[in-house]
PLY file of the C-alpha trace (Angstrom):
ply
format ascii 1.0
element vertex 417
property float x
property float y
property float z
element edge 416
property int vertex1
property int vertex2
end_header
110.70 146.59 106.40
112.72 143.93 106.46
112.46 141.42 109.46
115.16 139.62 111.88
115.51 136.19 112.18
116.22 134.19 114.79
119.61 131.63 114.99
119.93 129.10 117.66
123.19 127.76 118.54
122.72 124.33 119.48
124.35 123.13 122.59
127.67 121.11 122.22
127.70 118.52 124.48
131.95 117.27 124.22
133.23 113.56 124.25
137.23 112.35 125.34
138.73 108.98 125.77
136.97 109.03 129.01
133.60 109.06 128.49
131.35 106.60 129.89
130.62 104.06 126.81
128.02 101.98 128.09
124.28 101.89 126.66
121.73 102.74 128.97
117.93 101.57 128.51
115.36 103.67 129.80
111.66 104.40 129.70
111.03 107.74 129.64
107.56 109.59 130.86
105.78 108.81 127.55
106.47 104.77 127.79
108.69 104.72 125.26
111.79 102.74 125.48
115.28 105.14 124.97
118.39 103.82 124.13
121.00 106.34 125.23
124.92 106.54 125.57
124.47 108.81 128.51
122.48 107.65 132.07
118.95 107.67 132.48
116.98 110.78 133.79
114.91 111.21 137.04
111.93 110.38 135.30
112.69 107.62 134.00
110.96 104.08 134.70
114.09 101.64 133.98
117.16 101.70 134.45
119.57 98.90 133.07
122.74 99.10 131.78
124.14 97.02 128.61
127.52 96.42 128.60
128.01 96.46 124.20
131.43 96.19 122.76
133.91 99.33 122.16
135.76 100.31 119.56
138.82 103.40 120.31
139.05 105.48 117.75
142.68 107.51 117.94
142.11 109.48 114.62
138.73 111.18 116.57
140.65 110.46 120.11
136.95 108.94 121.03
135.34 106.14 122.38
132.90 104.47 119.69
129.99 102.47 120.68
129.56 99.60 118.15
125.47 98.71 119.11
125.17 95.66 117.26
121.54 95.10 118.00
120.26 98.50 115.94
121.94 102.08 114.32
123.50 103.19 117.94
127.33 104.74 117.35
127.12 103.83 113.63
128.56 106.19 110.75
125.63 107.03 108.46
127.86 108.62 105.98
129.53 106.75 103.18
132.84 107.45 102.20
133.63 108.90 105.07
137.27 109.32 105.25
137.46 109.66 101.73
139.63 106.12 100.54
137.21 106.15 97.94
137.81 109.25 95.96
134.67 111.79 96.33
132.33 109.03 95.58
128.91 108.64 97.17
129.23 112.93 97.98
127.90 115.46 95.09
131.40 117.85 94.16
130.80 121.67 92.59
133.88 122.88 91.09
135.82 124.29 93.50
136.27 120.96 95.52
138.51 117.99 95.22
140.19 115.00 96.64
143.64 115.01 97.25
145.86 111.02 97.62
147.82 112.09 100.76
147.11 115.58 102.06
143.75 114.11 105.06
144.73 113.46 109.10
146.64 110.50 108.19
148.07 111.45 105.44
145.74 109.32 103.36
142.87 110.72 100.84
140.77 114.15 101.94
138.46 116.29 100.59
139.86 119.74 99.66
137.74 123.35 98.87
139.33 126.03 97.39
136.46 128.36 96.08
137.07 131.42 93.42
136.29 134.55 95.46
132.82 136.00 94.05
132.10 139.57 92.73
130.83 142.06 95.62
127.52 141.89 95.40
124.55 141.44 98.20
123.73 137.34 97.65
125.43 134.52 99.81
127.98 132.38 97.38
128.72 129.23 99.41
129.97 125.74 97.55
128.81 122.84 98.82
129.68 119.20 99.15
127.14 117.58 100.00
125.55 113.94 100.89
121.87 112.55 102.03
121.47 110.22 104.30
118.77 108.26 105.93
117.91 108.57 109.69
116.56 105.04 110.74
115.65 105.25 114.37
117.67 107.86 115.81
116.21 110.60 118.32
119.69 112.58 118.60
122.74 112.44 116.44
126.24 113.40 116.76
128.15 114.90 113.90
132.15 114.66 113.89
134.93 115.52 111.32
138.81 116.57 111.65
139.46 119.92 109.65
142.40 122.34 109.35
143.56 125.60 107.26
146.09 126.51 104.73
146.16 129.92 105.99
143.79 131.57 108.91
140.16 132.99 107.05
138.95 135.87 107.52
135.73 135.32 109.34
135.23 132.38 111.71
132.36 131.10 109.73
133.99 131.12 105.90
133.95 127.02 106.66
131.11 124.80 108.08
129.69 121.70 107.99
125.57 121.93 107.74
123.07 119.75 109.01
119.27 120.14 107.08
116.57 117.34 108.28
114.22 116.89 105.56
110.65 115.02 105.06
111.74 113.19 102.28
114.18 110.24 102.02
116.05 111.75 99.23
116.46 115.34 100.84
113.94 116.71 98.14
111.26 118.13 100.35
110.67 119.94 103.92
113.55 121.47 104.78
114.21 122.67 108.01
117.87 124.19 109.37
119.40 121.74 112.21
122.92 122.61 113.34
126.61 122.85 112.35
130.28 122.24 113.27
132.58 124.98 112.18
136.53 125.23 112.98
138.44 128.02 114.84
139.48 130.62 112.66
143.04 131.20 113.94
143.78 127.20 114.99
146.64 125.60 112.97
147.25 122.15 112.17
144.41 119.55 112.73
140.81 120.31 114.55
138.62 117.93 115.97
135.01 119.47 115.10
131.86 118.26 116.80
128.08 118.62 117.54
126.70 115.66 119.73
123.15 117.44 120.60
121.35 117.29 117.35
117.67 116.93 117.30
115.71 115.92 114.25
112.49 117.88 112.68
109.14 116.25 113.17
108.22 114.07 109.97
112.07 113.95 109.57
113.71 110.78 107.33
116.31 111.71 105.92
119.36 114.45 106.78
121.75 116.55 103.84
125.18 116.91 105.60
126.12 119.83 103.55
130.44 120.52 103.63
130.52 124.70 102.83
133.21 127.16 102.15
132.36 130.60 101.70
134.55 132.13 99.52
134.21 135.64 100.65
135.62 135.69 104.11
137.94 132.27 103.17
141.13 134.43 102.11
141.88 132.16 99.26
142.83 128.82 102.52
141.94 125.97 101.06
139.70 123.71 103.39
140.73 120.45 103.80
138.38 118.09 105.17
138.34 114.25 107.00
136.77 112.08 108.79
133.54 113.06 108.90
131.15 110.91 111.03
127.55 111.08 111.63
125.55 109.10 114.12
123.05 108.24 116.55
123.84 108.84 120.16
119.94 107.82 121.02
117.50 105.38 119.74
113.90 104.78 120.58
112.96 101.33 120.17
109.47 101.73 118.31
108.34 97.89 118.52
108.75 97.35 121.89
106.62 95.48 123.63
106.48 98.03 126.50
105.75 101.08 123.52
102.75 99.12 122.64
101.40 98.25 126.13
101.61 102.08 126.60
98.95 103.05 123.38
95.69 102.67 125.68
97.52 104.75 127.77
98.35 107.30 126.35
95.56 107.46 124.13
93.27 108.36 127.52
96.26 111.25 128.44
95.21 112.93 124.85
91.83 113.11 125.62
92.29 115.00 128.70
94.34 117.67 126.40
91.63 117.81 123.76
89.81 120.98 124.09
86.60 122.06 122.63
86.92 124.00 118.88
87.29 127.61 119.53
88.52 127.30 123.07
91.54 129.23 123.43
94.57 126.55 124.79
96.88 129.38 126.01
96.63 130.78 129.80
96.92 134.07 130.61
96.41 134.93 127.43
95.05 138.46 128.13
97.51 140.19 130.79
94.68 141.44 132.99
97.15 140.99 135.97
100.46 140.06 135.19
103.07 137.90 132.75
102.53 135.40 134.64
102.75 131.27 132.80
104.71 132.73 130.21
108.35 131.55 129.41
110.54 135.07 129.14
113.01 135.61 127.27
114.04 139.06 126.01
113.65 141.61 128.14
109.62 141.16 128.91
107.55 142.46 131.22
104.09 143.44 132.65
102.01 146.96 131.17
99.25 147.96 133.37
98.27 150.86 131.54
98.79 149.52 127.34
96.04 147.33 126.50
94.00 146.37 123.58
90.19 146.19 124.76
91.45 146.47 128.68
94.42 147.72 130.41
97.04 144.54 130.55
99.32 144.04 127.83
103.21 142.42 127.92
105.60 145.14 127.61
108.78 143.50 125.63
111.57 145.78 125.38
114.33 144.69 122.33
117.30 146.41 122.77
120.53 146.16 121.03
124.00 148.02 121.69
126.21 147.22 118.46
123.22 146.77 116.02
120.32 145.06 114.61
119.38 141.61 116.31
116.06 139.58 116.88
115.48 137.26 120.00
112.80 135.38 121.55
110.69 137.45 123.51
108.48 135.56 125.32
106.57 131.44 124.91
104.27 129.30 126.39
103.96 125.13 125.36
100.35 123.51 125.58
99.50 120.20 124.57
97.09 119.84 122.32
95.45 116.44 122.04
93.67 115.05 119.17
92.61 118.19 117.02
94.32 118.99 113.51
93.76 122.81 112.91
94.20 125.62 114.59
94.25 129.36 114.47
96.93 131.22 116.14
96.26 135.58 116.96
97.17 138.61 118.93
97.34 142.24 119.17
100.18 143.76 118.78
101.16 147.84 119.26
104.83 149.68 118.88
105.68 152.14 121.40
105.74 155.49 119.69
108.64 156.44 121.79
110.87 153.72 121.07
114.49 155.23 119.95
114.84 152.68 117.47
112.57 150.53 114.75
111.65 146.74 115.05
109.62 143.77 113.75
108.15 141.14 115.91
106.61 137.65 114.94
103.86 135.42 115.93
104.58 132.01 115.36
104.78 128.34 116.62
106.61 124.92 116.62
105.29 121.23 116.71
106.96 118.84 118.60
105.90 115.14 118.46
105.67 114.30 122.84
103.87 115.80 124.83
104.95 118.96 126.89
107.50 120.56 124.17
109.45 117.37 124.29
111.03 114.59 121.18
111.10 116.20 117.70
110.48 119.32 116.86
109.28 121.09 113.84
108.86 125.52 113.29
105.34 125.79 111.32
106.30 127.84 108.18
102.96 129.78 108.63
103.56 132.79 110.84
102.22 136.60 111.28
104.44 139.78 110.89
103.18 142.77 112.11
103.12 146.13 109.92
105.07 149.25 110.89
102.01 151.18 111.56
100.52 153.46 114.76
98.33 151.83 117.20
97.11 148.18 117.62
96.52 145.95 115.18
95.57 141.99 114.82
97.93 139.58 114.14
96.61 136.11 112.32
97.88 133.07 110.66
95.88 130.28 109.23
96.56 126.76 107.98
98.26 125.15 110.92
97.91 121.62 110.13
99.65 119.57 113.45
102.30 117.00 111.35
101.85 113.68 112.55
102.14 112.46 115.61
102.45 115.66 116.83
101.86 116.07 120.44
102.38 119.64 121.50
102.75 123.16 120.60
104.94 125.91 121.34
103.51 129.13 120.94
106.41 131.79 120.45
106.33 135.75 120.59
109.74 136.94 118.88
110.91 140.83 118.54
113.63 142.27 116.76
115.54 145.43 116.81
116.66 147.26 113.46
119.99 148.41 115.15
121.46 149.96 118.07
119.15 151.45 120.52
115.56 150.51 121.75
112.91 148.97 119.75
109.26 148.89 122.55
106.05 147.43 121.87
103.01 145.56 123.42
101.56 142.05 123.66
97.60 141.20 124.03
95.11 138.95 123.70
96.84 136.21 122.20
95.48 132.90 121.20
95.63 129.11 119.88
92.14 127.99 118.95
90.90 124.55 117.35
89.01 124.83 114.12
89.08 121.34 113.68
0 1
1 2
2 3
3 4
4 5
5 6
6 7
7 8
8 9
9 10
10 11
11 12
12 13
13 14
14 15
15 16
16 17
17 18
18 19
19 20
20 21
21 22
22 23
23 24
24 25
25 26
26 27
27 28
28 29
29 30
30 31
31 32
32 33
33 34
34 35
35 36
36 37
37 38
38 39
39 40
40 41
41 42
42 43
43 44
44 45
45 46
46 47
47 48
48 49
49 50
50 51
51 52
52 53
53 54
54 55
55 56
56 57
57 58
58 59
59 60
60 61
61 62
62 63
63 64
64 65
65 66
66 67
67 68
68 69
69 70
70 71
71 72
72 73
73 74
74 75
75 76
76 77
77 78
78 79
79 80
80 81
81 82
82 83
83 84
84 85
85 86
86 87
87 88
88 89
89 90
90 91
91 92
92 93
93 94
94 95
95 96
96 97
97 98
98 99
99 100
100 101
101 102
102 103
103 104
104 105
105 106
106 107
107 108
108 109
109 110
110 111
111 112
112 113
113 114
114 115
115 116
116 117
117 118
118 119
119 120
120 121
121 122
122 123
123 124
124 125
125 126
126 127
127 128
128 129
129 130
130 131
131 132
132 133
133 134
134 135
135 136
136 137
137 138
138 139
139 140
140 141
141 142
142 143
143 144
144 145
145 146
146 147
147 148
148 149
149 150
150 151
151 152
152 153
153 154
154 155
155 156
156 157
157 158
158 159
159 160
160 161
161 162
162 163
163 164
164 165
165 166
166 167
167 168
168 169
169 170
170 171
171 172
172 173
173 174
174 175
175 176
176 177
177 178
178 179
179 180
180 181
181 182
182 183
183 184
184 185
185 186
186 187
187 188
188 189
189 190
190 191
191 192
192 193
193 194
194 195
195 196
196 197
197 198
198 199
199 200
200 201
201 202
202 203
203 204
204 205
205 206
206 207
207 208
208 209
209 210
210 211
211 212
212 213
213 214
214 215
215 216
216 217
217 218
218 219
219 220
220 221
221 222
222 223
223 224
224 225
225 226
226 227
227 228
228 229
229 230
230 231
231 232
232 233
233 234
234 235
235 236
236 237
237 238
238 239
239 240
240 241
241 242
242 243
243 244
244 245
245 246
246 247
247 248
248 249
249 250
250 251
251 252
252 253
253 254
254 255
255 256
256 257
257 258
258 259
259 260
260 261
261 262
262 263
263 264
264 265
265 266
266 267
267 268
268 269
269 270
270 271
271 272
272 273
273 274
274 275
275 276
276 277
277 278
278 279
279 280
280 281
281 282
282 283
283 284
284 285
285 286
286 287
287 288
288 289
289 290
290 291
291 292
292 293
293 294
294 295
295 296
296 297
297 298
298 299
299 300
300 301
301 302
302 303
303 304
304 305
305 306
306 307
307 308
308 309
309 310
310 311
311 312
312 313
313 314
314 315
315 316
316 317
317 318
318 319
319 320
320 321
321 322
322 323
323 324
324 325
325 326
326 327
327 328
328 329
329 330
330 331
331 332
332 333
333 334
334 335
335 336
336 337
337 338
338 339
339 340
340 341
341 342
342 343
343 344
344 345
345 346
346 347
347 348
348 349
349 350
350 351
351 352
352 353
353 354
354 355
355 356
356 357
357 358
358 359
359 360
360 361
361 362
362 363
363 364
364 365
365 366
366 367
367 368
368 369
369 370
370 371
371 372
372 373
373 374
374 375
375 376
376 377
377 378
378 379
379 380
380 381
381 382
382 383
383 384
384 385
385 386
386 387
387 388
388 389
389 390
390 391
391 392
392 393
393 394
394 395
395 396
396 397
397 398
398 399
399 400
400 401
401 402
402 403
403 404
404 405
405 406
406 407
407 408
408 409
409 410
410 411
411 412
412 413
413 414
414 415
415 416
């Protein structure tokens, strides 16, 4: 059966004309120097405020931070105001340039794709640009947008973010987030997503301006003043970072477990589901269990239709180990009112305790729709360069309106090298 995938919406942080225009220099728990456009956290070791030059962008109604010593606040997109027609953008049929219909009666991008046939495929018209990330650790995406008429669906038009491990946006793509206009707002809208974190190992980003003609209802999508900029950077070459290297290595030594030892705590659920972070409705079953009584019971419930979500998870620091295996036992409840599925997967992180850049591994294990306990196993798990931790996740789905209950037991995450 088809498995349902969870799409997690990114948290959107608004910027207005009264926003604090300072740049804060902080040192985090990893010993890394960070430049931020928001105050340092309580755990940061240094609290120093740098007064940068400030520009006010009347078109976007936001203050733009100009850091003359780095990339903070610098727009990475070329020809973002479409003053030079559609140069620097990859443009398909259905997209064109307008000279006077932009936000300030200047140049703009217009997309009006032909309505596709009614089939099972997703038809998208994409205008794209690939840019290098540089030193940025968090980014913001902003744009001006207007409809000519209200579309049939809210998600008819979007600007998507996809992170890539190659500089030319061809290898290692991972979805990062989007900005999307409101359906029934007339006139120009200001779109923004100020909390975009690159995937671990990402060197570039592909910005895709997309229209799904099937849901656009013949409307023209007009885009202008598209900005993609760093809102937080790491100073990788600072003396502080170099001084912390030896201390950080000692910490990683402590996190390194011997080959074959389970990194996960309370992996057999003999008494409770403690330590695991719950997502969907997760409880302890003292009756069901694979080898011994005791397991994590997950009730996936939907009042509308098919849906998938995170059930529970646990973060572990991996130390110096490089190659791993991940496994578990799974059993579906025969008394469930609806069919469903699951997934056992992990995501790698560049900082300890699942902080910093993250990357979802492309190897995972899905249970079969059979009776009784079954073993799940995924191999070929290789930690990316500079990865320090991993988030082990159990995801569960229900196929349609109703309840799908399943039991998870004896989960393990072990190093093999």
